[in-house]
N, C-alpha and C positions, 0 to 999 in steps of 0.2 A: 185309299182316301186318307188324308191327313186331318186329324182332329185338332182344333186349336186349344185343347185343354187336356190335362192328365187327370182323369177322374180319381186316381189313387190319392192325389195329394193336393188338389185345388178344387174349390167350389166352382160351380158354374159362373161364368161371367158373360155380360151382355155387350155386344158391339153396337155402336151407333153407326148405321149404314152411311150416314153423311160424313163421318169422320174416319171410317175404317180405311186403312191404306196398307199396301204391301211393299215388299222390298224393292220391287221394280219401280214403283212410284218414287221411292226415296232416292234411288241411285240414278234414275233417268233424269229427274227434274231437280235434283240437288237436295241435300238434307235440310238446309235452312228453308229453302223455298217450300218444300213439302210440309215442313212444320208450320210455316205461316199460312199454308193452305188449309190447315185445320187439324193437324196431327195432335195438337195439344189436348184435344178432347178424347183421344184414343184410350187413355187410361192404361196403356201398356198391354192391351189385349189385341192381338192382330189377327185379321182374317187369314185362314190358311190358303195357300195357293201352291200350284205346281212349281217346283224349283226350276223347271225348264224355262220359266218366264224371265230368268235373269237377263238384264240388259247387256248390250254390247259395251265394251270398254269406252269410256269417255276420252277425249283428247288429253294429252299430257299438259300440265301447266308449265309456263315458262320458268326458268331457273336463273339464279345468280348465286353468289358465294359470300357467306358471312365471314367476318374477321375472326381471328383466334380468340378463344375464350367465350364466344357468343353461344347461346343455346343452339343446338342443331336445328336447321331448317331444311327445306326441300331443295337446297341448292348446294350440292357437294362440288368438289373440284371438277372442272370440265364442263360446268353448266348443265348437268343432267340431274334428274331426280335420283335420289339414292336407291340402290338396290338393298334389300334386306334379307338376311338369312337368320332364321331362328332354329337352333338345334336344341331339341328337348330330349333329354335322356330319361329313361324309365327307371325309377327307384334308385337314382344315384344319390349317395349320401353326402352330407356337408363336408366330410373330411376325405372324400375319395379322390380328390385331385391335388396335384402338387401345389397350386396357388392357395389352397385351403388347408394345407398342412399334411397331406399324405406323404408317408415315407415308404409305403409298400408298393405304390403304383407309379410306374414311369410314364409321365405325361408331358413329354418335351414340347409338343405342338401347343398344348393348352397352357403350359408354362410361358411359352413365348407370347401367346395371345394375351395373357395377363400382363406381361412386361410391356406390351404395346397398347394395352387398353386399361380397363377399369374392373376391379373386383367390387361387387356389391355384396357386402357382408351381412346385411339385414334384409335380404330379398326373400319374399315368401310366395309359396304356392297357397291357394285358397282352400286346399283340402289335403288330407294325408293319403288319399288314394286317387286312382287314375281318372275315371270319368269326370267327377266334379271339377278336378283341377284343370283339366283340358277345356272344359266348357268356359272357364274363366279366361284362360289364355286367348281363346278364339273371340270372345264377346266383350271382354273388359268388365264382366259382371260376376258378382258372387254366385255360386251354384244355386243357392235357394232362389235368387232373383229369376233365373231362367229355368228353374224347376229341374235341374240336372243333379241334384244332391242325392237322389235315390233312383233306383230303377222301378219298373212297373210292379215289382213285388216288395218294394221298400228295402231292397238290398243296396249295398253301398256303391256298386258299379253296374254298368250294363253287361249283359251276357249275350252269347250268340242267339240270333233269331229274336231279338228284342222287338217289342211293339213300340218302344219309346225311343226318342232321339232328340238331338238339338233341333228346335223348331226352325224350319226353313225360312221363316220370316225374321229370325234373329240376324243381325248384321255382323258379319265376321270381319276380322282383319283382311282376309282375302277379298271379301266383297268391296270394302272401302278402297283397297289398293287397285283392284281390277278396274274399278270405275275411273281411276286416274291413269289408266293405260298400262298398268303393270301386267307382266306375265306372271302367273301364279301356279305353284305346284306344291303338292303335299307328298312326301315320301316317308313311309313308315306306318307306325301305329296311329290309328284314328280314335277309336273308342268313344264316339259320340253318336252311335247308332249305325247298325249294319244294314238296315233297310235301304234300298236305292234312294229313297227320298231324303235320307239323312247323311249320305256319303259325301266326301269332300267335293266331288264334282257338282253337287247341288248346293254347296255352301261357299261358292266363290272361287274355287280352284279350277284352273284350266285342265289339270291332269292330276292323277293319283296313281301311286304305285306303293302297295303295302298290305299289311294285315289289318283288318278292321277293328281289332280289339287286342287284348293281351295275349302274349305268346303261350300262356298256360291254358288257354281256352280251346284246346283241341278236343273235339267230341267225336265219338264213333259215327254218330248220325250227321255231324257237321265237321268234317276234317278241317284243321286249321288252314284257312285259305289265303293265298296271295292274289291280290287283285291288281288288274290294270284298269284304271277307272272303276267301273262297276262290275267288270267281268272277272270271274275267277280263272286264273291261268295256271294255277298249280295248287294241289291239295292232296295230302298235307304238304305244306311247304317245308323244304329242308332248311331248318333254322340256322345252321352254322354258316349258311351262305348269305344271310340277310344283310349284315352290316356292309359287306363288300358290294352287294347288289344295289342297296340303297345309295351307297356312295357313288357308284358308277352312274346311276340315274341322276343324282344331283349334279354331278360334274357335266353330264351330257346337257342337262337343262341350262346350266349356267353358260356353257359355251354357245348353245343355240340362241341365247337371249342376251349376249354380251352387249349388243347395241341398243338395248332398251332397258328400262328399269324392271326388275323382277323381285318377286317375293318367294322364297323357298322356306317351307315349314318342314324341317327334317326331324322326324320323331322316331328315335331309335327303339328297337325292341330291347336292346341292352339297357340296364343290366337286370331286368326282371327275370325271376326264376320261372321255368328251368333255364339254366345257363348254357348258352350255345356260342362260345367264341369261335371265330373262324379257324380253319385248319392251320393257317400260318402263325397263329397266336397261341394255340393250345400248349400248355405247359411252359410258357415262356416267362410268366410273372412270378413274383414271390407270394402271391395270394390266391393260388388255385385258379379255378375256372372264372371266378368273379374278377380277379385281377387281370386275367387274360383278356376278358371282354372289355374292361376299362381301358386297357392298353390298345385294343383294337379300335375302340372309340377314339382314342387320341390319334391313331393313324388316320382315321377317317377325317378328323378335323384338319390334319396336315394336308390331306389331299384337297380339301376345299380351299385352303389358303394358297396352295400351289396353283390351283386353277385360277383363282381370282388374280393372282399376280401374273400368271402367264397370259391371261386375257387382257391385262392392262386395266382392270377395273377394281383393283384392291382398294384404292383410295376413294372409290365411289360406293363402297359397300359396307354397311353396318352388319356385323355378325354378333349374335348374342347366344350364349350357351347357358342352359340351366337344366333343372330337373323338375319332374312333375310332382314329386314329394320326396320324403326322406327314404333312406334305405332300411331294409329289415335285417341287414347283416350287422352283428355286434361289432361295435367300434367304428363303423363307417360314418356315424353322425357326430363324432366327438368334435368339440367338447360339449355338445348339446345333450340334453336329457331326452330319452325316448327314441322312437323309431317310427317307421311307416305305420299308418293306421291309428296314430294318436295325435292329440292336439298339444302335446309337449313340443318344444322348439324343434326337436329332432325329427318330428313328423312333417313339419310344414316350412321350416326355414331351410332354404336350399342354396347350394352354390350357384353363383351367377357371375359370368365374365362377359363384358361387352367390349368390342373393338371396332374402331372406325378411324383409321389413320388420318391425322390432321384435324379431327373433330372431337374425339374422346382423348383426354390427356393420357399419355403413356405412363404406365407404372403407377396409376392412381387407384384409390379405393374410396368407397363411401359407406358410412354406417347409417345413412338415412333409411327410413322404412320405405321400401319399394316392393313391388309385387308383379306377378303375371297380369294382374288387372290393368297395369299401367301400359302394357305393350300396345294395345289398340289405340288409345289416344295419343301416345307418343309417336307411333308410326304414322297415324293420320296427319299429325302436324308436319312430320318430315315430308310427306307426300303432298303437302299443300292443300289438305282438306281438313275436315273436322269430324268428330264422332257424331253419331245420330243425336238429334236434339228433341226427338219426339218421345224419348224414353230415358229412363235413368241408366247412366253408365257409371259404374263404381270406380273405374280407373281414372287416373289423372296423368297429364303430360309430365314426364320426368326428364325432359330434355335439358333443363338447367342443371340437374344433377349429373347427367351423363357428360355434359360438356365441361364439367368442372367449374361451373360459374361460382365465383366466391359467394359464400353465404347461402348457397342453394339448400333448401330444406325440403323434407318430405311434404308432399301435398296432402297427406292424410292426417286428419285429426285422430282417427282410430282405424285399427285393423282388427277384423273379427275372425275368430277361430270356431268354425262349425264342425261338428262330427255328425255327418248325415243331416238330419233335420234339427239337431240340438245345438244351440249356442252354448259353448263351453268356456270361452275366454275372450278377452278383448285386450289389445295393446294400444297404448297411447304414449308416444315418446319412449322413455326407457321402461315404463311401467307395464306390467302384464298382470291382469286380474283374471283368475279362475272364479267364475260365479259359483255360488253354492248350488248343488244339484241333489235332488232326491235319489236319482239313479243316473250315474254318469254312463252314457252310451259308449259302446265300442263298435267298431265296424264289423267285427266278427265275434260271435258268442254273446253271452249274457252280459248285461250292464255290470259295472264295477260296484254299484251300490252307492250309498249316500256319500257325498263329498262336501267338505267345508270350503268356505271362501278363502282364497289364497292370493296374496299379492307379492310379486317379485320385481326387483329392480334388475332388469336384464343387463344393464351396463356394468353392474357390480357383481351379478350372480347369474352368469349365462346358463348354468346348469339347473337353475330353478330349485335351489336347495333351501333357501331361507325365506320363510313366510314373514313379511314385514307389515302385514295388514294392520296390526294393532298400533304400530308406530306412525302410520300415515292415514288416519281416518279421512282426511280431506281428499286424498288421492282415491281411496276406495269409493267415496261418495261420487266423485266425478266419473270414474270408470263405470260404476253401476248405472249412472245416468246414460252414458254412451251405450251400454248394453241394452238398456230399455229402448233407445232410439232404434237399435238394430231389430229388436223384436217387433216394433211397430212397422218397420219398413220391410224387413225380410222374413219375419216370422220366427217362431221357436217351437219345436215339437208340434203340437196340434194347433197352435195359434198361427193363423194365416197372416202374412205380412201384406200391408197395403200396396207395396211396390213389386209384388211377385208377378211374373209373367208365365204363360203356359209353355210346357215342352211340346214337342211334336208327338203325335200319337197315330198309329195306323191300326186299321181293323184286323189286318192279317199279317203276321210276320213273314219275312222273306229271307230265309237263311242263304248265305252266299255259298253256293254249291258248284262244283266243277261241272261244266256242260249245261248249266242253266242260264238262259239269257236274262238280261236285266228285267 
């Protein structure tokens, strides 16, 4: 049974039976129509239901083609809805790729991707660790909004046999695109709940092949499992084969769906520790096993592009590569301060490259504030639909930025940096403010202790070295007000936000074990 609230972090909430609605209603009858039918009174609390009730895909919308320099729409060359591939790397640092300054790692496929596409230099994950950041990518919402900022024990990520997961009534990218006729697949790490009710095939994906959480979560009682949909097919998985196997699965899926729009969410185990590069890449880089795995990642990207070109759909496909958070390897996040697990720039600002021939300007870059939050509304616009209107979605359409539209600006007044349940910083334009804290939380270990208010101009001080708060009191005042807006809406520590929604919750955990049916 799925419970519509997480008792660890949210107070009880009441549903009005006259306005309560589930995801099937939304996707079958249309998001706007459902909203007009009474969703506005829902208040963000959704009745739980079995994920097996998801609707069949809706027919595809008609398509046409915009002119050069126009914001991307759902009409690529050839009159088809665009296919979309999101490649998410685990713990990849800001400086780990050639287009972002790496001199240690050979990344020719990604280098070419950047030459043919756009670098987003101020692109953010919403968290410095795995589970919260992935919840945002899937839903377009801050982790605290969907209650995925901590696990059932108030730890920073989910662990095997968790009772908590992404609520099945949340609407994911896969849900929106599937309703528009897309074939949808997830390959790789999931980490939004390993109970069958929380797995990708219950969250809008037609198929899943991967490990349900981080590659360091092998347990004697729960060997690290490789899943096909919800069934374990290997445990413990041989990790040095994962990149090649995921790549083969993605290539197969693309070929099988070349005549229809598809969404591939390709979520690597690389380069999370322990490091397991494939046999053909071991010892080949200048940076040990870490570099070997980065270079295997680049090989994988090359295979995807070869497939898109061979199938004649390269110009019909948007490919976006990014990371779930910063690296914990020294030097990998340069020139940023900090690393994975922190709200310094190095923990949450991540490399991002987007490519769509004929739609995204070749060799371009943008320093506008963008985020994984923005993928859901952007992809919805491309597919001719819209984000849900019955609930708050924090992301915004960044199509004008991706298309290189002159004067395109970030759609965000503010971007918030949370460490688990604690609001630690806010960015607006070039300004980043760390709020004063009595005890600054860390993802692991004891809090750092009391910290003072700090203001940085990231355009002039990317390493966050010079506190200029005293010189800019008006900026401090404005950003403190933005921080207070976040507290009211999303919460902070023990303070519950008005706009929070519940996570999924089950009475009994269901670890993914070999030989156990779903």
